[in-house]
C-alpha positions as CSV (number, residue, x, y, z in Angstrom):
1,M,-89.6,165.5,39.5
2,V,-86.7,163.8,37.6
3,Q,-84.3,164.7,41.0
4,L,-87.1,164.1,42.7
5,M,-87.5,160.3,40.7
6,K,-83.6,160.1,41.5
7,K,-83.5,160.7,45.4
8,I,-86.4,157.9,46.4
9,K,-85.1,155.2,44.2
10,G,-81.8,156.4,45.9
11,T,-83.4,155.8,49.1
12,I,-85.1,152.7,48.0
13,S,-82.1,150.8,46.3
14,H,-80.8,151.5,50.1
15,K,-83.2,150.2,52.0
16,I,-83.1,146.7,50.1
17,M,-79.6,146.5,50.3
18,A,-80.5,146.8,54.1
19,V,-82.4,143.9,54.0
20,K,-80.6,142.2,52.3
21,E,-78.1,142.6,54.7
22,A,-79.8,141.7,57.7
23,A,-81.6,139.2,56.2
24,S,-78.1,137.3,55.4
25,L,-76.9,138.0,58.4
26,L,-79.8,136.4,60.3
27,L,-79.3,132.6,58.2
28,R,-75.4,133.6,59.3
29,S,-76.4,133.8,62.6
30,R,-79.1,130.7,62.5
31,S,-76.3,128.7,60.6
32,I,-74.4,129.1,63.5
33,L,-76.6,129.0,66.5
34,T,-77.8,125.3,64.6
35,G,-74.4,123.8,63.6
36,N,-73.0,121.2,65.8
37,A,-68.6,121.7,64.2
38,G,-67.3,122.6,67.7
39,E,-69.4,119.2,69.7
40,G,-66.6,117.0,69.3
41,Y,-64.1,119.1,72.1
42,I,-66.9,119.8,75.1
43,D,-67.7,115.9,74.7
44,T,-63.9,115.5,75.3
45,A,-63.2,118.1,77.7
46,I,-65.9,116.5,80.0
47,K,-64.8,113.1,79.9
48,I,-61.3,114.4,80.1
49,L,-62.3,116.0,83.6
50,L,-64.0,113.6,84.9
51,A,-61.4,111.0,84.3
52,V,-59.3,114.1,86.3
53,V,-61.4,114.0,89.2
54,L,-62.4,110.2,90.1
55,G,-58.9,110.2,90.1
56,A,-58.0,111.9,92.3
57,L,-60.7,110.0,94.2
58,L,-60.3,107.4,93.9
59,L,-56.3,108.6,94.8
60,A,-57.4,110.2,97.9
61,G,-60.0,106.4,99.1
62,L,-56.2,104.6,98.2
63,Y,-54.5,107.5,100.7
64,A,-57.2,107.0,103.8
65,L,-57.0,103.0,103.5
66,F,-53.1,102.6,103.6
67,G,-52.7,106.0,106.1
68,E,-55.2,104.2,108.8
69,T,-55.8,100.8,108.7
70,V,-52.6,98.9,106.5
71,L,-49.8,101.5,107.4
72,P,-50.1,100.9,110.7
73,T,-50.1,97.2,110.9
74,L,-47.6,96.0,108.7
75,T,-45.3,98.5,110.6
76,E,-46.4,96.5,113.8
77,R,-45.9,93.5,112.0
78,I,-42.5,94.6,110.9
79,K,-41.5,95.9,114.5
80,E,-42.7,91.6,115.5
81,M,-40.1,90.2,112.4
82,F,-37.7,91.9,114.8
83,N,-38.5,91.2,118.3
84,Y,-36.0,89.3,118.7
85,G,-36.2,89.7,123.1
86,G,-39.6,87.7,123.2
């Protein structure tokens, strides 16, 4: 009878410890998921990515403007300036 009581007590204490560990794991995971400790890094990364994309679009637009509009007229004007025959 004493052995049976010790075995029951050991099983109950083992189950209690398992429940405590599960509860502590639940609390830790909940605090990790609800925390906002790394939020600043994500915001900074998005801002940097947005700046790079907008800069690339601006450079592409300027390159297209200078390549098609400004440079051909500039070469014509330079040729006209140095055309001494006319």
